Steps between C-alpha positions, in 0.01 A plus 500: 500500500151409374380859545800629305429252221135609480608862456678409175321528170346185353774473234777525759333234716488269197871553426585454869296177509674367189843573646406314818362206298822470297705514819296225664518278193876547487535400863293184443692413183832534680378298796371228270831478311702485822284221635549309173877533539534426872214262585565167329618640164523151346136411579237754390204314654667465840612864487148623423343278766749615762438864410124453532539333839729777624246759383210322669692473827592869490137598431373272775744637757446867413122471465445480873718803564342715226137395544 
């Protein structure tokens, strides 16, 4: 895939990168909104803290398998 991307012209790589960036931001925005709705919706601080802890645990568990 990387070789195919490098064969594209610089302008097309820029457009492709922007499309990917918008897609990633949309995924994160949707994930964030869902966590606000389902993880302690009445308490923003507790919801954010729980989300951070879940993220840290996921990163800690997957770090050993990826690294």
